[in-house]
Structure formats: structure tokens, C-alpha cells
C-alpha positions in Angstrom: 19.4 46.4 -67.9 20.5 42.2 -67.8 18.5 40.2 -70.0 20.2 37.4 -68.1 17.7 38.7 -64.9 14.4 38.4 -66.8 14.9 34.4 -68.0 13.4 33.8 -64.4 9.9 34.8 -65.7 9.8 32.2 -68.5 11.2 29.8 -66.0 8.3 30.6 -63.5 6.1 30.2 -65.9 7.3 27.4 -67.6 7.5 25.7 -64.1 3.9 26.2 -63.3 2.6 25.4 -66.6 4.4 21.9 -66.3 2.8 21.2 -63.0 -0.4 21.9 -64.1 0.1 19.4 -67.0 1.4 17.0 -64.6 -1.3 16.8 -62.2 -3.3 15.8 -65.8 -5.2 12.6 -66.1 -4.4 12.6 -69.5 -0.9 10.6 -70.4 -0.5 12.8 -73.2 -0.7 16.1 -71.4 1.7 14.4 -68.2 4.1 13.4 -70.8 4.6 17.2 -72.2 4.2 18.4 -68.5 7.5 16.5 -68.3 9.1 18.2 -70.6 8.5 21.4 -69.9 9.5 20.9 -66.5 12.8 19.8 -68.5 13.1 23.1 -70.4 12.3 24.9 -66.8 15.2 22.9 -65.9 17.5 24.3 -68.1 16.0 27.7 -67.6 16.7 27.9 -63.9 20.0 26.6 -64.2 21.2 29.4 -66.5 19.4 31.6 -64.2 21.3 30.0 -61.0 24.6 30.6 -62.8 23.7 34.2 -63.8 22.5 34.8 -59.8 25.6 32.4 -58.3 23.1 30.0 -56.9 24.7 27.4 -56.6 21.7 24.9 -54.5 18.8 25.9 -57.1 21.6 24.8 -60.0 21.8 21.2 -57.9 18.4 21.4 -57.1 17.4 21.9 -61.2 19.8 18.8 -61.6 18.0 16.6 -59.1 14.5 17.9 -60.4 15.5 16.5 -63.9 16.7 13.6 -63.2 12.9 12.9 -62.1 11.4 14.7 -64.7 13.3 12.1 -67.5 12.3 9.3 -64.8 8.5 10.7 -65.0 8.9 10.6 -69.0 9.8 7.0 -68.7 7.7 6.6 -66.2 4.7 7.8 -68.3 5.9 5.9 -71.5 3.3 2.6 -72.0 4.2 -0.6 -70.6 4.5 -3.7 -73.4 2.4 -6.2 -72.8 4.6 -9.6 -72.7 1.7 -12.0 -71.9 -0.2 -10.6 -75.2 2.9 -12.2 -77.7 
């Protein structure tokens, strides 16, 4: 049995968990969700190379960019009016 074929399962589970967390009203949970999404992106890319699913790989790079944006946007804004 090829163990790379099994990587799709933790990729799927981490994607579902990340989506659950990103939907939270808690900033901390949303931040964790974006980081877990990034982990799932890596897992999907590994599996995509194994299965030669190049559209999936490109999709994961695009989604990773959105997840990095999500981490950045989730950070608290500095309020310059208090300085």
C-alpha cells in the first residue's frame, strides 16, 4: 500500500476543521483556522503531486494566498488616534 495515498484523509479533515474555526466569532479561533487551512494546503499539494492533479495544486496555492491574507486581516488594527 502506498502511504502517500492516505494523505488525502488528514488533508480533508484539516480542511473541515479549519472551515469550522474560520466561521467562529472568536478572533483566536479564526486565526487558528487560517493556520490549519495552510497546513491543509500543504497536504493537498503533496497529494496533488502524487496523483498528478495539477489543477488541485494550483488551487491550493491560490487558497494559501487567501489564507495568508486571512491571517493578516484577522490581526488587530493599530489605532493611530490613541497615540
